C-alpha positions as CSV (number, residue, x, y, z in Angstrom):
1,M,23.4,-11.5,17.5
2,T,19.6,-11.9,17.7
3,T,17.5,-12.1,14.6
4,Q,16.0,-8.6,15.4
5,Q,19.5,-7.1,15.4
6,R,20.2,-8.7,12.0
7,G,17.1,-7.1,10.4
8,F,14.6,-9.9,11.1
9,D,11.6,-9.8,13.3
10,H,10.5,-12.4,15.9
11,S,8.9,-14.6,13.1
12,R,12.2,-14.5,11.2
13,L,10.8,-12.3,8.4
14,E,13.3,-9.7,7.1
15,I,12.3,-6.2,8.1
16,V,12.1,-4.0,5.0
17,S,13.4,-0.4,5.3
18,P,11.0,2.5,4.5
19,A,12.8,3.4,1.3
20,D,12.6,-0.3,0.2
21,C,8.9,-0.3,1.2
22,L,8.3,2.6,-1.2
23,R,10.3,0.9,-4.0
24,L,8.3,-2.3,-3.5
25,L,4.9,-0.4,-3.5
26,G,6.0,1.2,-6.8
27,S,6.6,-2.2,-8.3
28,V,3.0,-3.6,-8.2
29,P,-0.3,-2.2,-9.6
30,L,-2.7,-3.5,-7.0
31,G,-3.2,-3.1,-3.3
32,R,-5.9,-3.4,-0.6
33,L,-7.5,-0.4,1.0
34,V,-8.6,-1.2,4.5
35,Y,-11.1,1.3,5.9
36,T,-14.2,1.6,8.1
37,Y,-17.6,1.1,6.6
38,G,-20.7,1.2,8.8
39,G,-18.5,0.8,11.9
40,L,-16.8,-2.4,10.6
41,P,-13.6,-3.0,8.7
42,A,-13.9,-3.2,4.9
43,V,-11.2,-4.2,2.4
44,R,-11.3,-3.2,-1.3
45,L,-8.8,-4.1,-4.0
46,V,-7.7,-1.0,-5.9
47,N,-5.2,-0.3,-8.6
48,F,-2.9,2.6,-7.7
49,V,0.2,4.5,-8.4
50,L,2.9,5.9,-6.1
51,D,3.4,9.7,-6.2
52,D,6.7,10.2,-4.4
53,D,5.6,9.1,-0.9
54,T,1.9,9.0,-1.3
55,I,-0.5,6.5,-2.8
56,V,-3.1,7.7,-5.4
57,F,-6.0,5.9,-6.9
58,S,-9.2,6.6,-8.8
59,T,-12.7,6.0,-7.4
60,G,-16.3,6.8,-8.2
61,P,-19.0,7.8,-5.8
62,G,-19.3,5.5,-2.8
63,D,-17.7,4.5,0.4
64,K,-14.1,5.0,-0.5
65,L,-14.8,8.5,-1.7
66,R,-16.8,9.3,1.5
67,A,-13.8,8.0,3.6
68,A,-11.5,10.4,1.7
69,E,-13.9,13.3,2.1
70,R,-13.9,12.7,5.9
71,G,-10.1,12.3,6.0
72,D,-10.4,8.9,7.5
73,V,-7.3,7.0,8.8
74,V,-6.9,3.9,6.7
75,A,-4.5,1.1,6.1
76,F,-3.2,0.1,2.7
77,E,-1.5,-3.2,1.9
78,A,0.3,-4.5,-1.2
79,D,2.3,-7.6,-1.6
80,D,4.0,-10.0,-4.0
81,V,4.4,-13.7,-3.5
82,N,6.2,-16.5,-5.4
83,L,4.2,-19.6,-4.6
84,E,6.8,-22.0,-6.0
85,R,9.8,-20.6,-4.0
86,H,7.8,-19.7,-0.9
87,V,9.2,-16.1,-0.9
88,G,7.6,-12.8,-1.0
89,W,7.0,-9.5,0.7
90,T,4.2,-7.4,2.2
91,V,4.1,-3.6,2.8
92,T,1.5,-1.8,4.9
93,A,1.0,1.9,4.8
94,I,-1.2,3.8,7.3
95,G,-2.4,7.4,7.0
96,H,-5.2,9.8,6.2
97,L,-7.1,9.7,3.0
98,S,-8.0,13.0,1.1
99,V,-9.7,13.9,-2.1
100,V,-7.3,15.3,-4.7
101,T,-8.4,18.8,-5.9
102,A,-9.5,19.2,-9.5
103,D,-6.4,21.2,-10.5
104,E,-4.0,18.7,-8.9
105,A,-6.0,15.8,-10.4
106,A,-5.5,17.2,-13.9
107,A,-1.8,17.6,-13.3
108,L,-1.5,14.1,-11.8
109,R,-3.4,12.5,-14.7
110,G,-0.9,14.1,-17.1
111,A,2.2,13.1,-15.1
112,L,1.4,9.6,-13.8
113,P,0.3,6.4,-15.4
114,L,-3.0,6.7,-13.6
115,H,-6.2,5.1,-14.8
116,S,-9.0,3.1,-13.3
117,W,-9.4,-0.5,-14.3
118,L,-13.1,-0.1,-13.9
119,P,-15.2,1.8,-16.4
120,M,-16.1,5.1,-14.6
121,D,-17.3,8.4,-15.8
122,D,-15.2,11.3,-14.4
123,P,-13.7,9.4,-11.4
124,D,-12.3,11.3,-8.4
125,L,-8.7,10.9,-7.4
126,V,-7.9,9.9,-3.8
127,R,-4.6,10.3,-2.0
128,L,-3.3,8.4,1.0
129,G,-0.7,10.4,2.8
130,I,1.6,7.8,4.3
131,E,2.3,8.4,8.0
132,S,3.5,4.9,8.9
133,L,5.1,2.4,6.6
134,H,6.1,-1.2,7.5
135,G,7.3,-4.1,5.4
136,R,8.3,-7.7,5.8
137,R,10.0,-10.1,3.4
138,L,10.0,-13.9,3.4
139,V,13.5,-14.6,2.1
140,P,14.8,-17.8,0.4
141,W,15.3,-20.7,2.8
142,G,19.1,-20.5,2.8
143,Q,19.0,-16.9,3.9
144,R,16.5,-17.3,6.8
145,P,18.0,-17.2,10.3
146,R,17.8,-20.4,12.3
147,A,15.6,-20.7,15.4
148,G,17.3,-19.3,18.5
149,A,20.0,-17.6,16.4
C-alpha cells in the first residue's frame, strides 16, 4: 500500500480530513489571513473564532475590511507545532470574504467568544466562507511511513 493510500501525502505528512480540519481550526485562537493588497500577497495575523464551518474575525477600517467588502478570494492558515517533539499540524482554508451585517454581528457577538485583541472602536466582523479546506499533520517519528513504503 502506498503512503497516499494510507492517508499520507508524498511528503509523508498525514492528510487531515475536512471534519478534523474544522476541529483543529476551532482549537487555536490565531491564524494568518492571506489576501491581495496592491496587487501583491499580504499576510496578517488575526484572532478568530469558528462559527460552524466559517471563520469570523473583527477588523477595523483598512485593507482587510476592503477585501471583505469586495468579496475577495483569500486563504487562511492556522497551525500548531510542538518544537520539542517535531510534530504539529497546519490547516488551510480558501474562500470568499464578506462583511457580516450589523444584525448578524450583534447575534454573533452574543453567541461566540469573539473579541479583538487590538483596541478598536466599533470593529466590523468579517466572515470567511470556507470553500476549500486542506490539512496536513506531522505525526510522531514512530508513526511516520518509511520511504518507499
